[in-house]
Backbone bond lengths (Angstrom), bond angles and torsions (degrees), N, CA, C in turn:
res aa  C-N    CA-C-N  psi(-1)  N-CA   C-N-CA  omega(-1)  CA-C   N-CA-C  phi
1 X - - - 1.519 - - 1.552 106.70 -
2 X 1.298 113.99 131.26 1.489 121.85 175.90 1.527 105.94 -93.63
3 X 1.334 112.53 176.99 1.535 122.53 178.11 1.578 105.90 -67.70
4 X 1.243 114.85 -38.91 1.523 119.97 -177.62 1.542 106.15 -67.02
5 X 1.311 119.96 -44.05 1.443 122.93 179.34 1.477 109.51 -63.44
6 X 1.357 120.69 -36.43 1.449 123.82 179.41 1.552 108.43 -64.01
7 X 1.353 115.49 -49.64 1.431 122.89 178.94 1.460 112.46 -56.88
8 X 1.284 122.45 -40.07 1.442 126.20 177.49 1.503 109.28 -70.06
9 X 1.324 118.09 -41.99 1.446 118.64 175.69 1.495 115.16 -60.32
10 X 1.356 114.82 -38.93 1.508 116.54 -175.84 1.567 106.02 -73.91
11 X 1.316 117.04 -35.86 1.464 121.19 179.24 1.559 108.25 -58.46
12 X 1.302 117.64 -44.38 1.488 117.66 -176.76 1.477 112.80 -76.99
13 X 1.342 119.97 -41.07 1.440 121.46 174.38 1.442 121.94 -67.06
14 X 1.374 116.88 -29.37 1.454 124.43 179.45 1.544 112.18 -102.44
15 X 1.357 116.30 1.72 1.460 124.58 -179.96 1.618 107.97 52.19
16 X 1.318 113.38 54.99 1.464 122.53 179.76 1.452 108.65 -112.78
17 X 1.360 117.99 164.28 1.419 122.20 169.23 1.465 109.15 -72.39
18 X 1.285 120.01 167.59 1.492 123.09 179.75 1.560 113.04 -67.33
19 X 1.398 110.15 -33.75 1.462 117.81 179.24 1.573 111.54 -68.64
20 X 1.315 111.80 -44.37 1.478 116.13 -179.06 1.540 112.87 -69.78
21 X 1.345 113.98 -32.38 1.457 120.06 177.17 1.625 109.87 -68.34
22 X 1.279 112.55 -38.56 1.422 117.91 -179.83 1.528 110.84 -69.05
23 X 1.347 115.54 -42.04 1.524 120.39 175.18 1.522 111.72 -59.20
24 X 1.348 113.78 -40.61 1.410 119.12 -178.77 1.535 112.04 -66.41
25 X 1.349 119.17 -46.26 1.431 122.52 -178.13 1.524 106.03 -69.44
26 X 1.325 121.49 -39.39 1.519 115.67 -178.86 1.497 107.39 -71.60
27 X 1.276 123.87 -27.97 1.476 121.03 -178.42 1.509 108.74 -69.86
28 X 1.320 117.59 -38.93 1.480 121.29 177.83 1.520 110.92 -62.73
29 X 1.277 113.86 -47.05 1.508 117.25 178.29 1.481 111.46 -62.80
30 X 1.346 120.58 -46.82 1.464 122.34 177.80 1.552 113.05 -60.24
31 X 1.366 115.77 -39.24 1.487 115.47 175.13 1.459 112.58 -60.97
32 X 1.285 115.86 -40.69 1.562 120.40 -176.97 1.570 106.35 -64.76
33 X 1.314 116.01 -45.77 1.425 121.86 179.78 1.537 114.50 -64.22
34 X 1.257 116.94 -43.74 1.484 120.47 175.45 1.461 112.95 -62.12
35 X 1.343 119.74 -37.97 1.417 124.91 -178.22 1.594 109.72 -72.16
36 X 1.306 116.00 -37.94 1.461 122.17 176.71 1.519 111.04 -69.01
37 X 1.316 119.64 -36.23 1.497 122.22 175.81 1.549 110.13 -61.98
38 X 1.306 115.99 -32.93 1.467 119.32 -179.40 1.559 111.40 -74.05
39 X 1.334 115.78 -15.36 1.420 121.37 -175.00 1.395 117.12 93.45
40 X 1.409 118.43 0.26 1.389 122.72 178.30 1.536 110.43 -82.95
41 X 1.381 117.87 173.67 1.474 119.98 175.62 1.509 108.81 -116.85
42 X 1.379 115.05 151.34 1.549 121.90 -179.87 1.559 104.14 -107.75
43 X 1.229 111.65 122.23 1.560 119.11 174.48 1.507 106.94 -108.80
44 X 1.323 116.39 121.71 1.371 125.54 174.72 1.508 108.86 -111.10
45 X 1.343 118.47 94.67 1.439 120.49 -174.58 1.493 116.60 -48.82
46 X 1.276 119.84 128.84 1.414 125.02 178.24 1.504 110.52 87.98
47 X 1.281 120.37 -10.76 1.459 124.53 179.37 1.491 114.16 -108.51
48 X 1.359 110.59 -63.07 1.504 115.12 -177.89 1.495 111.00 166.62
49 X 1.396 117.83 -176.53 1.333 125.24 178.04 1.507 113.09 -122.55
50 X 1.265 119.53 132.87 1.481 125.97 173.23 1.585 105.54 -101.65
51 X 1.303 114.12 129.61 1.449 120.02 -178.37 1.526 111.05 -144.21
52 X 1.429 117.86 161.70 1.332 123.75 172.13 1.546 112.09 -89.73
53 X 1.304 119.56 128.68 1.363 125.57 -177.05 1.505 109.44 -108.54
54 X 1.309 123.30 142.50 1.452 125.55 173.64 1.424 109.55 -102.52
55 X 1.359 117.22 132.53 1.493 125.24 171.19 1.446 108.91 -99.95
56 X 1.337 119.41 128.16 1.404 118.11 178.31 1.472 114.99 -76.97
57 X 1.379 120.30 157.22 1.430 123.16 177.79 1.500 110.32 -64.57
58 X 1.265 117.73 143.69 1.455 118.98 -176.04 1.577 108.80 -150.25
59 X 1.303 116.16 166.12 1.423 121.56 175.29 1.527 110.74 -93.01
60 X 1.353 115.30 143.89 1.393 120.34 -177.12 1.521 106.14 -134.54
61 X 1.360 117.61 -174.39 1.361 122.35 179.89 1.530 112.38 -137.78
62 X 1.282 121.60 126.48 1.407 125.52 177.67 1.578 108.13 -63.34
63 X 1.311 119.99 116.95 1.473 120.95 -174.69 1.536 113.69 -68.70
64 X 1.326 118.25 -21.82 1.448 121.10 179.31 1.550 112.37 -79.51
65 X 1.320 114.49 -41.93 1.483 118.78 -173.63 1.500 111.37 -104.59
66 X 1.354 117.82 -25.36 1.438 121.75 -173.77 1.458 111.31 82.06
67 X 1.315 121.77 1.85 1.445 129.64 173.87 1.493 114.00 -62.81
68 X 1.328 120.72 127.97 1.445 121.14 174.30 1.536 112.42 -67.14
69 X 1.362 114.09 139.42 1.512 117.22 174.75 1.458 109.61 -132.24
70 X 1.358 117.79 160.34 1.428 120.98 176.57 1.578 109.16 -99.42
71 X 1.285 111.73 129.09 1.488 116.35 -177.13 1.587 103.08 -103.03
72 X 1.363 120.22 121.09 1.412 121.73 -177.35 1.564 113.05 -70.73
73 X 1.327 114.34 162.56 1.525 119.85 177.48 1.574 103.26 -74.22
74 X 1.407 109.58 154.71 1.462 116.82 177.76 1.547 108.73 -158.74
75 X 1.300 114.32 163.97 1.383 122.58 175.14 1.494 114.62 -99.55
76 X 1.305 121.03 137.60 1.384 125.18 -179.85 1.512 112.31 -129.45
77 X 1.315 121.76 151.31 1.445 123.06 173.59 1.511 109.06 -75.17
78 X 1.288 115.33 147.90 1.519 121.12 179.81 1.535 109.97 -141.36
79 X 1.289 114.76 158.32 1.502 119.69 -178.63 1.553 105.47 -138.56
80 X 1.273 113.74 134.20 1.436 120.22 168.06 1.511 112.24 -121.30
81 X 1.325 114.46 122.16 1.515 117.61 -176.47 1.531 112.45 -68.19
82 X 1.269 117.33 144.91 1.454 126.28 -178.67 1.525 109.45 -80.86
83 X 1.329 114.27 159.30 1.463 119.82 -179.67 1.493 111.29 -49.55
84 X 1.423 115.69 -51.52 1.416 117.11 -173.13 1.528 115.33 -64.25
85 X 1.249 116.72 -30.71 1.528 124.15 174.73 1.482 111.47 -67.20
86 X 1.397 117.17 -44.20 1.383 119.47 175.97 1.436 114.94 -64.21
87 X 1.319 116.10 -40.10 1.473 120.52 178.92 1.522 113.59 -69.19
88 X 1.314 118.76 -31.99 1.443 120.83 176.78 1.571 113.48 -68.07
89 X 1.367 113.59 -33.94 1.411 117.52 -177.66 1.496 115.24 -74.65
90 X 1.353 114.29 -29.54 1.433 117.35 179.26 1.467 113.63 -63.13
């Protein structure tokens, strides 16, 4: 499912115009993004949790030259599915 498919689905389910559904979907995504930028987590009960994960610095290898390189630490977004979501997929 693409973002356009999601907008179309929301428009049909909520009986909204395509523009209103697109605004709703975009506002949900931007709210999640803004919260993650602050370092907080977003808990959607029954669905899952969005959080910021930290990757430690590590050593890697350049595949072309075989030369060792240092990969710096960084933050990445993460998602953990909730119990209800996991149960519904089984």
